[in-house]
N, CA, C and O atoms as CSV, one atom per row, in Angstrom:
chain,resi,resn,atom,element,x,y,z
A,1,MET,N,N,-21.758,99.976,149.830
A,1,MET,CA,C,-20.589,100.748,150.140
A,1,MET,C,C,-20.446,100.815,151.656
A,1,MET,O,O,-21.429,100.986,152.377
A,2,ILE,N,N,-19.219,100.680,152.125
A,2,ILE,CA,C,-18.916,100.819,153.544
A,2,ILE,C,C,-17.853,101.892,153.685
A,2,ILE,O,O,-16.856,101.888,152.963
A,3,SER,N,N,-18.066,102.802,154.608
A,3,SER,CA,C,-17.074,103.835,154.882
A,3,SER,C,C,-16.587,103.684,156.311
A,3,SER,O,O,-17.389,103.671,157.245
A,4,THR,N,N,-15.285,103.570,156.486
A,4,THR,CA,C,-14.709,103.501,157.827
A,4,THR,C,C,-13.997,104.816,158.091
A,4,THR,O,O,-12.866,105.023,157.651
A,5,THR,N,N,-14.657,105.684,158.800
A,5,THR,CA,C,-14.184,107.054,158.957
A,5,THR,C,C,-13.783,107.408,160.378
A,5,THR,O,O,-13.274,108.501,160.628
A,6,GLY,N,N,-14.007,106.497,161.304
A,6,GLY,CA,C,-13.800,106.844,162.700
A,6,GLY,C,C,-15.013,107.546,163.286
A,6,GLY,O,O,-15.018,107.895,164.467
A,7,GLN,N,N,-16.037,107.756,162.476
A,7,GLN,CA,C,-17.267,108.428,162.902
A,7,GLN,C,C,-18.448,107.468,162.773
A,7,GLN,O,O,-18.381,106.495,162.022
A,8,ASN,N,N,-19.524,107.741,163.503
A,8,ASN,CA,C,-20.759,106.979,163.388
A,8,ASN,C,C,-21.672,107.620,162.361
A,8,ASN,O,O,-21.432,108.746,161.928
A,9,GLU,N,N,-22.739,106.894,161.962
A,9,GLU,CA,C,-23.681,107.409,160.971
A,9,GLU,C,C,-24.299,108.732,161.395
A,9,GLU,O,O,-24.572,109.583,160.548
A,10,GLU,N,N,-24.523,108.918,162.681
A,10,GLU,CA,C,-25.155,110.145,163.170
A,10,GLU,C,C,-24.335,111.389,162.785
A,10,GLU,O,O,-24.898,112.466,162.593
A,11,TYR,N,N,-23.040,111.241,162.677
A,11,TYR,CA,C,-22.141,112.352,162.327
A,11,TYR,C,C,-22.466,112.898,160.938
A,11,TYR,O,O,-22.324,114.097,160.699
A,12,PHE,N,N,-22.907,112.023,160.010
A,12,PHE,CA,C,-23.120,112.401,158.614
A,12,PHE,C,C,-24.560,112.747,158.279
A,12,PHE,O,O,-24.813,113.329,157.224
A,13,GLY,N,N,-25.508,112.413,159.135
A,13,GLY,CA,C,-26.915,112.690,158.821
A,13,GLY,C,C,-27.495,111.596,157.952
A,13,GLY,O,O,-27.280,110.413,158.215
A,14,ASP,N,N,-28.232,111.978,156.911
A,14,ASP,CA,C,-28.891,111.011,156.029
A,14,ASP,C,C,-27.861,110.226,155.218
A,14,ASP,O,O,-27.029,110.806,154.520
A,15,ILE,N,N,-27.931,108.917,155.321
A,15,ILE,CA,C,-27.036,108.009,154.608
A,15,ILE,C,C,-27.887,107.213,153.618
A,15,ILE,O,O,-28.939,106.700,153.999
A,16,PRO,N,N,-27.457,107.094,152.344
A,16,PRO,CA,C,-28.227,106.291,151.380
A,16,PRO,C,C,-28.386,104.851,151.866
A,16,PRO,O,O,-27.561,104.353,152.632
A,17,ALA,N,N,-29.440,104.194,151.419
A,17,ALA,CA,C,-29.747,102.837,151.864
A,17,ALA,C,C,-28.646,101.841,151.506
A,17,ALA,O,O,-28.482,100.835,152.197
A,18,ASN,N,N,-27.888,102.105,150.435
A,18,ASN,CA,C,-26.845,101.168,150.016
A,18,ASN,C,C,-25.481,101.485,150.627
A,18,ASN,O,O,-24.472,100.914,150.211
A,19,ALA,N,N,-25.439,102.382,151.604
A,19,ALA,CA,C,-24.181,102.773,152.242
A,19,ALA,C,C,-24.242,102.484,153.737
A,19,ALA,O,O,-25.302,102.570,154.358
A,20,HIS,N,N,-23.101,102.145,154.295
A,20,HIS,CA,C,-22.973,101.905,155.729
A,20,HIS,C,C,-21.749,102.659,156.220
A,20,HIS,O,O,-20.677,102.556,155.625
A,21,VAL,N,N,-21.896,103.405,157.283
A,21,VAL,CA,C,-20.783,104.130,157.884
A,21,VAL,C,C,-20.520,103.502,159.240
A,21,VAL,O,O,-21.408,103.425,160.089
A,22,VAL,N,N,-19.296,103.059,159.428
A,22,VAL,CA,C,-18.895,102.461,160.699
A,22,VAL,C,C,-17.554,103.055,161.104
A,22,VAL,O,O,-16.749,103.410,160.242
A,23,PRO,N,N,-17.304,103.169,162.411
A,23,PRO,CA,C,-16.021,103.732,162.840
A,23,PRO,C,C,-14.830,102.875,162.433
A,23,PRO,O,O,-13.762,103.403,162.124
A,24,TRP,N,N,-15.006,101.556,162.430
A,24,TRP,CA,C,-13.912,100.642,162.106
A,24,TRP,C,C,-14.495,99.286,161.771
A,24,TRP,O,O,-15.541,98.911,162.300
A,25,ILE,N,N,-13.832,98.551,160.901
A,25,ILE,CA,C,-14.264,97.196,160.574
A,25,ILE,C,C,-13.022,96.374,160.225
A,25,ILE,O,O,-12.103,96.908,159.602
A,26,PRO,N,N,-12.962,95.098,160.603
A,26,PRO,CA,C,-11.847,94.257,160.171
A,26,PRO,C,C,-11.926,94.080,158.647
A,26,PRO,O,O,-12.935,93.598,158.132
A,27,TYR,N,N,-10.887,94.460,157.944
A,27,TYR,CA,C,-10.938,94.469,156.485
A,27,TYR,C,C,-11.186,93.106,155.872
A,27,TYR,O,O,-11.783,93.035,154.798
A,28,ALA,N,N,-10.762,92.032,156.491
A,28,ALA,CA,C,-10.923,90.700,155.912
A,28,ALA,C,C,-12.388,90.333,155.702
A,28,ALA,O,O,-12.715,89.609,154.761
A,29,GLU,N,N,-13.263,90.819,156.559
A,29,GLU,CA,C,-14.674,90.455,156.458
A,29,GLU,C,C,-15.325,90.930,155.159
A,29,GLU,O,O,-15.852,90.092,154.427
A,30,PRO,N,N,-15.321,92.213,154.831
A,30,PRO,CA,C,-16.017,92.639,153.616
A,30,PRO,C,C,-15.251,92.344,152.321
A,30,PRO,O,O,-15.867,92.290,151.256
A,31,LEU,N,N,-13.943,92.152,152.377
A,31,LEU,CA,C,-13.167,91.983,151.152
A,31,LEU,C,C,-13.567,90.753,150.352
A,31,LEU,O,O,-13.354,90.721,149.140
A,32,SER,N,N,-14.131,89.755,150.983
A,32,SER,CA,C,-14.568,88.572,150.245
A,32,SER,C,C,-15.903,88.793,149.538
A,32,SER,O,O,-16.367,87.913,148.813
A,33,HIS,N,N,-16.523,89.950,149.736
A,33,HIS,CA,C,-17.843,90.226,149.167
A,33,HIS,C,C,-17.864,91.418,148.220
A,33,HIS,O,O,-18.931,91.778,147.721
A,34,ILE,N,N,-16.724,92.038,147.959
A,34,ILE,CA,C,-16.721,93.261,147.156
A,34,ILE,C,C,-15.826,93.118,145.928
A,34,ILE,O,O,-14.990,92.217,145.847
A,35,ASN,N,N,-16.023,94.028,144.976
A,35,ASN,CA,C,-15.281,93.996,143.721
A,35,ASN,C,C,-14.243,95.094,143.595
A,35,ASN,O,O,-13.382,95.028,142.718
A,36,LEU,N,N,-14.306,96.105,144.456
A,36,LEU,CA,C,-13.401,97.243,144.350
A,36,LEU,C,C,-13.336,97.958,145.696
A,36,LEU,O,O,-14.341,98.083,146.396
A,37,VAL,N,N,-12.146,98.423,146.047
A,37,VAL,CA,C,-11.971,99.242,147.243
A,37,VAL,C,C,-11.480,100.613,146.804
A,37,VAL,O,O,-10.535,100.720,146.023
A,38,VAL,N,N,-12.122,101.658,147.306
A,38,VAL,CA,C,-11.683,103.026,147.080
A,38,VAL,C,C,-11.068,103.501,148.393
A,38,VAL,O,O,-11.737,103.518,149.426
A,39,CYS,N,N,-9.782,103.889,148.351
A,39,CYS,CA,C,-9.110,104.291,149.579
A,39,CYS,C,C,-7.981,105.276,149.279
A,39,CYS,O,O,-7.666,105.537,148.118
A,40,HIS,N,N,-7.377,105.818,150.338
A,40,HIS,CA,C,-6.276,106.761,150.188
A,40,HIS,C,C,-4.932,106.047,150.062
A,40,HIS,O,O,-3.889,106.697,149.989
A,41,CYS,N,N,-4.949,104.732,150.035
A,41,CYS,CA,C,-3.747,103.910,149.857
A,41,CYS,C,C,-2.895,103.890,151.113
A,41,CYS,O,O,-1.666,103.904,151.042
A,42,GLY,N,N,-3.551,103.858,152.257
A,42,GLY,CA,C,-2.841,103.673,153.519
A,42,GLY,C,C,-2.332,102.244,153.611
A,42,GLY,O,O,-2.862,101.352,152.950
A,43,TYR,N,N,-1.330,102.026,154.409
A,43,TYR,CA,C,-0.640,100.735,154.460
A,43,TYR,C,C,-1.574,99.572,154.805
A,43,TYR,O,O,-1.602,98.579,154.079
A,44,SER,N,N,-2.329,99.674,155.883
A,44,SER,CA,C,-3.158,98.542,156.335
A,44,SER,C,C,-4.207,98.161,155.308
A,44,SER,O,O,-4.378,96.981,155.000
A,45,THR,N,N,-4.905,99.142,154.779
A,45,THR,CA,C,-5.932,98.857,153.781
A,45,THR,C,C,-5.304,98.268,152.530
A,45,THR,O,O,-5.809,97.288,151.982
A,46,LEU,N,N,-4.217,98.853,152.080
A,46,LEU,CA,C,-3.570,98.383,150.863
A,46,LEU,C,C,-3.091,96.938,151.000
A,46,LEU,O,O,-3.306,96.133,150.094
A,47,ILE,N,N,-2.453,96.602,152.105
A,47,ILE,CA,C,-1.974,95.228,152.302
A,47,ILE,C,C,-3.152,94.259,152.306
A,47,ILE,O,O,-3.072,93.188,151.703
A,48,SER,N,N,-4.241,94.621,152.977
A,48,SER,CA,C,-5.426,93.753,153.011
A,48,SER,C,C,-5.986,93.537,151.615
A,48,SER,O,O,-6.366,92.420,151.265
A,49,GLU,N,N,-6.039,94.591,150.819
A,49,GLU,CA,C,-6.554,94.486,149.450
A,49,GLU,C,C,-5.662,93.587,148.603
A,49,GLU,O,O,-6.151,92.718,147.881
A,50,LEU,N,N,-4.363,93.799,148.694
A,50,LEU,CA,C,-3.437,92.994,147.881
A,50,LEU,C,C,-3.514,91.515,148.245
A,50,LEU,O,O,-3.476,90.659,147.361
A,51,ILE,N,N,-3.621,91.209,149.532
A,51,ILE,CA,C,-3.728,89.815,149.964
A,51,ILE,C,C,-5.013,89.189,149.445
A,51,ILE,O,O,-5.014,88.027,149.040
A,52,SER,N,N,-6.112,89.948,149.453
A,52,SER,CA,C,-7.407,89.407,149.039
A,52,SER,C,C,-7.582,89.376,147.527
A,52,SER,O,O,-8.452,88.668,147.021
A,53,GLY,N,N,-6.769,90.130,146.805
A,53,GLY,CA,C,-6.904,90.177,145.349
A,53,GLY,C,C,-7.949,91.154,144.849
A,53,GLY,O,O,-8.265,91.159,143.659
A,54,VAL,N,N,-8.493,91.983,145.730
A,54,VAL,CA,C,-9.484,92.977,145.343
A,54,VAL,C,C,-8.756,94.197,144.765
A,54,VAL,O,O,-7.850,94.725,145.411
A,55,PRO,N,N,-9.130,94.655,143.562
A,55,PRO,CA,C,-8.469,95.830,143.002
A,55,PRO,C,C,-8.771,97.089,143.803
A,55,PRO,O,O,-9.778,97.168,144.507
A,56,VAL,N,N,-7.884,98.070,143.684
A,56,VAL,CA,C,-8.009,99.298,144.452
A,56,VAL,C,C,-8.082,100.502,143.518
A,56,VAL,O,O,-7.343,100.596,142.538
A,57,LEU,N,N,-8.977,101.406,143.841
A,57,LEU,CA,C,-9.008,102.724,143.213
A,57,LEU,C,C,-8.448,103.671,144.259
A,57,LEU,O,O,-9.103,103.957,145.261
A,58,SER,N,N,-7.244,104.152,144.027
A,58,SER,CA,C,-6.529,104.956,145.014
A,58,SER,C,C,-6.825,106.439,144.847
A,58,SER,O,O,-6.881,106.967,143.736
A,59,VAL,N,N,-7.011,107.091,145.985
A,59,VAL,CA,C,-7.162,108.536,146.056
A,59,VAL,C,C,-6.131,109.008,147.080
A,59,VAL,O,O,-6.489,109.339,148.210
A,60,PRO,N,N,-4.849,109.040,146.691
A,60,PRO,CA,C,-3.790,109.352,147.657
A,60,PRO,C,C,-3.763,110.826,148.036
A,60,PRO,O,O,-4.108,111.697,147.238
A,61,PHE,N,N,-3.338,111.089,149.289
A,61,PHE,CA,C,-3.265,112.459,149.792
A,61,PHE,C,C,-1.850,112.902,150.133
A,61,PHE,O,O,-1.566,114.100,150.111
A,62,SER,N,N,-0.952,111.968,150.448
A,62,SER,CA,C,0.398,112.354,150.852
A,62,SER,C,C,1.426,111.570,150.050
A,62,SER,O,O,1.078,110.660,149.299
A,63,ALA,N,N,2.683,111.928,150.214
A,63,ALA,CA,C,3.762,111.389,149.383
A,63,ALA,C,C,3.843,109.867,149.396
A,63,ALA,O,O,3.940,109.253,148.334
A,64,ASP,N,N,3.804,109.236,150.586
A,64,ASP,CA,C,3.926,107.785,150.606
A,64,ASP,C,C,2.711,107.119,149.983
A,64,ASP,O,O,2.838,106.059,149.369
A,65,GLN,N,N,1.545,107.717,150.127
A,65,GLN,CA,C,0.338,107.166,149.520
A,65,GLN,C,C,0.404,107.285,148.003
A,65,GLN,O,O,-0.020,106.375,147.290
A,66,VAL,N,N,0.925,108.386,147.513
A,66,VAL,CA,C,1.074,108.580,146.063
A,66,VAL,C,C,2.014,107.519,145.500
A,66,VAL,O,O,1.726,106.925,144.460
A,67,ALA,N,N,3.129,107.276,146.174
A,67,ALA,CA,C,4.090,106.270,145.714
A,67,ALA,C,C,3.459,104.878,145.685
A,67,ALA,O,O,3.643,104.134,144.722
A,68,LYS,N,N,2.716,104.523,146.737
A,68,LYS,CA,C,2.074,103.203,146.782
A,68,LYS,C,C,0.993,103.094,145.708
A,68,LYS,O,O,0.860,102.051,145.068
A,69,ALA,N,N,0.231,104.150,145.508
A,69,ALA,CA,C,-0.807,104.139,144.483
A,69,ALA,C,C,-0.201,103.969,143.096
A,69,ALA,O,O,-0.713,103.195,142.287
A,70,ASN,N,N,0.877,104.680,142.816
A,70,ASN,CA,C,1.536,104.562,141.519
A,70,ASN,C,C,2.139,103.177,141.318
A,70,ASN,O,O,2.166,102.675,140.194
A,71,ARG,N,N,2.617,102.559,142.379
A,71,ARG,CA,C,3.156,101.200,142.275
A,71,ARG,C,C,2.042,100.211,141.968
A,71,ARG,O,O,2.234,99.299,141.163
A,72,CYS,N,N,0.887,100.374,142.593
A,72,CYS,CA,C,-0.260,99.510,142.293
A,72,CYS,C,C,-0.665,99.657,140.828
A,72,CYS,O,O,-0.991,98.677,140.158
A,73,LEU,N,N,-0.637,100.884,140.350
A,73,LEU,CA,C,-0.971,101.137,138.944
A,73,LEU,C,C,0.038,100.423,138.036
A,73,LEU,O,O,-0.351,99.766,137.071
A,74,ALA,N,N,1.322,100.554,138.344
A,74,ALA,CA,C,2.365,99.930,137.533
A,74,ALA,C,C,2.253,98.408,137.533
A,74,ALA,O,O,2.541,97.764,136.524
A,75,LEU,N,N,1.835,97.831,138.662
A,75,LEU,CA,C,1.699,96.372,138.770
A,75,LEU,C,C,0.378,95.859,138.194
A,75,LEU,O,O,0.188,94.649,138.064
A,76,GLY,N,N,-0.533,96.769,137.850
A,76,GLY,CA,C,-1.813,96.367,137.271
A,76,GLY,C,C,-2.822,95.868,138.290
A,76,GLY,O,O,-3.758,95.153,137.931
A,77,VAL,N,N,-2.648,96.236,139.574
A,77,VAL,CA,C,-3.587,95.790,140.600
A,77,VAL,C,C,-4.514,96.902,141.068
A,77,VAL,O,O,-5.298,96.716,141.999
A,78,GLY,N,N,-4.422,98.060,140.420
A,78,GLY,CA,C,-5.275,99.178,140.807
A,78,GLY,C,C,-5.145,100.347,139.877
A,78,GLY,O,O,-4.328,100.354,138.956
A,79,SER,N,N,-5.963,101.330,140.134
A,79,SER,CA,C,-5.964,102.585,139.378
A,79,SER,C,C,-5.828,103.736,140.352
A,79,SER,O,O,-6.053,103.585,141.552
A,80,VAL,N,N,-5.456,104.892,139.819
A,80,VAL,CA,C,-5.284,106.099,140.632
A,80,VAL,C,C,-6.245,107.153,140.131
A,80,VAL,O,O,-6.295,107.443,138.936
A,81,LEU,N,N,-7.006,107.725,141.044
A,81,LEU,CA,C,-7.913,108.817,140.713
A,81,LEU,C,C,-7.137,110.110,140.828
A,81,LEU,O,O,-6.662,110.457,141.909
A,82,ALA,N,N,-7.005,110.824,139.728
A,82,ALA,CA,C,-6.254,112.092,139.738
A,82,ALA,C,C,-7.014,113.129,140.526
A,82,ALA,O,O,-8.241,113.204,140.473
A,83,GLN,N,N,-6.249,113.943,141.272
A,83,GLN,CA,C,-6.871,114.995,142.081
A,83,GLN,C,C,-6.718,116.316,141.394
A,83,GLN,O,O,-7.174,117.336,141.910
């Protein structure tokens, strides 16, 4: 698992061995090695996922993210985690 939060690992304390926290990463690099992306359905991440063909589990927080997440669900390219 990779988390791009704008924060370094030191901010979070103990991180599990299978997780990596980085402030930022070019999305194209890890997308060829993963099976699922969990995100808030922001534009940049979503476009990268759709181009790579990696399915998305959306956790939207605002109106435009909800609309994009629901569209992914309707197109069969992702799922939406209910809040």
